[in-house]
C-alpha positions in Angstrom: -9.4 3.9 -5.7 -10.2 3.1 -9.3 -9.3 6.6 -10.4 -6.0 6.6 -8.5 -5.0 3.2 -9.7 -6.1 3.9 -13.3 -4.2 7.2 -13.3 -1.0 5.4 -12.1 -1.5 2.7 -14.9 -2.2 5.4 -17.5 0.3 8.2 -16.7 2.9 6.4 -14.4 6.1 4.7 -15.2 7.4 1.3 -13.8 7.2 2.0 -10.0 3.9 3.7 -10.3 2.4 0.9 -12.3 3.9 -2.0 -10.2 2.7 -0.2 -7.0 -0.8 0.2 -8.5 -0.9 -3.4 -9.6 0.2 -4.6 -6.1 -2.3 -2.3 -4.4 -5.1 -3.6 -6.6 -4.1 -7.2 -6.1 -4.1 -6.6 -2.2 -7.6 -5.0 -2.3 -8.8 -7.9 -4.4 -7.3 -10.5 -2.0 -8.7 -8.6 1.0 -12.2 -8.4 -0.6 -12.2 -12.2 -1.2 -12.0 -12.5 2.6 -15.3 -10.6 2.9 -13.4 -7.8 4.5 -16.6 -5.8 5.0 -18.4 -8.7 6.7 -15.4 -9.8 8.7 -16.3 -12.8 10.9 -16.0 -11.7 14.6 -16.1 -8.1 13.6 -12.4 -7.6 14.3 -12.7 -8.9 17.9 -9.7 -11.0 17.1 -6.9 -10.8 14.5 -8.2 -12.2 11.1 -5.2 -14.4 10.3 -5.8 -14.4 6.5 -6.0 -10.5 6.4 -2.8 -10.4 8.5 -1.0 -12.6 6.1 -2.2 -10.4 3.1 -1.1 -7.2 4.9 2.3 -8.7 5.7 2.8 -9.8 2.0 1.7 -6.4 0.9 4.1 -4.8 3.3 7.0 -6.8 2.0 6.1 -6.1 -1.6 5.8 -2.3 -0.9 9.2 -2.4 1.0 10.9 -4.1 -2.0 9.4 -1.5 -4.3 10.6 1.3 -1.9 14.1 -0.1 -2.0 14.3 -0.7 -5.7 12.4 2.3 -7.1 14.0 5.5 -7.9 11.2 7.4 -6.2 10.9 9.1 -2.9 7.0 8.8 -2.6 7.2 5.0 -2.3 8.9 5.2 1.1 6.0 6.7 3.0 3.8 4.6 0.9 5.4 1.5 2.3 5.5 3.0 5.7 1.7 3.4 5.7 1.4 -0.4 5.1 3.9 -1.1 7.9 1.7 0.9 10.3 -1.3 -1.2 9.2 0.7 -4.3 10.0 1.7 -2.9 13.4 -1.9 -2.4 14.2 -2.4 -6.2 13.7 0.6 -6.8 16.0 -0.9 -4.5 18.7 -4.1 -6.5 18.6 -2.2 -9.7 19.0 -0.3 -8.1 22.0 -3.5 -6.7 23.5 -6.5 -8.7 22.5 -8.7 -6.3 24.5 -8.2 -3.6 21.9 -11.5 -2.1 20.8 -12.6 -4.0 17.7 -13.8 -0.8 15.8 -10.6 0.9 16.7 -8.5 -2.0 15.5 -10.5 -2.1 12.2 -10.0 1.6 11.7 -6.3 1.3 12.2 -5.9 -1.5 9.7 -7.9 0.2 6.8 -7.4 3.9 7.3 -3.8 3.7 5.8 -5.1 2.9 2.3 -6.3 6.5 1.9 -2.8 8.2 2.3 -1.5 5.4 0.2 -3.9 6.3 -2.6 -2.9 10.0 -2.3 0.7 9.2 -2.4 0.2 7.1 -5.5 -1.6 9.9 -7.3 1.1 12.4 -6.0 3.9 10.2 -7.2 2.4 9.8 -10.6 1.8 13.4 -11.0 5.4 14.1 -9.9 6.6 11.7 -12.6 4.4 13.5 -15.1 5.9 16.8 -14.1 9.4 15.5 -14.5 8.6 14.2 -18.0 7.0 17.4 -19.0 10.0 19.4 -17.9 12.4 17.1 -19.7 13.9 15.4 -16.6 14.2 11.7 -17.4 15.2 9.6 -14.4 15.6 5.8 -14.6 12.5 4.3 -12.9 14.5 1.7 -11.0 17.9 1.9 -9.1 20.8 0.3 -10.7 21.3 -3.0 -9.0 25.1 -3.3 -9.8 25.7 -0.7 -7.1 
């Protein structure tokens, strides 16, 4: 994670850096909950983690809407699926706790891959002389 986020900060442009910062902030917020020692072992929905994941989802959706990048769309979708796992657990409290935990955290791996891929794509564009504005024009 540190390598992916560091690469985005070092070689990325606005969307890559903002996404990396938001990712890092979300991980830090989750870690303060004691994610690896979750009370109840995911037998029920940890409300604070749900709130963090929803906030994260909204932030990534806004980035996906505003950024002039394609990779941020599946990035935001990964977080949306993690939030849907929380909703599924709320709907079906009998969901197996380990399966629920897996479904909420597995999406961070493709997100990191997308962040690295997006940063590398930005670097390839810059190297070939293609300069795109990092954010969409809001005047529409």
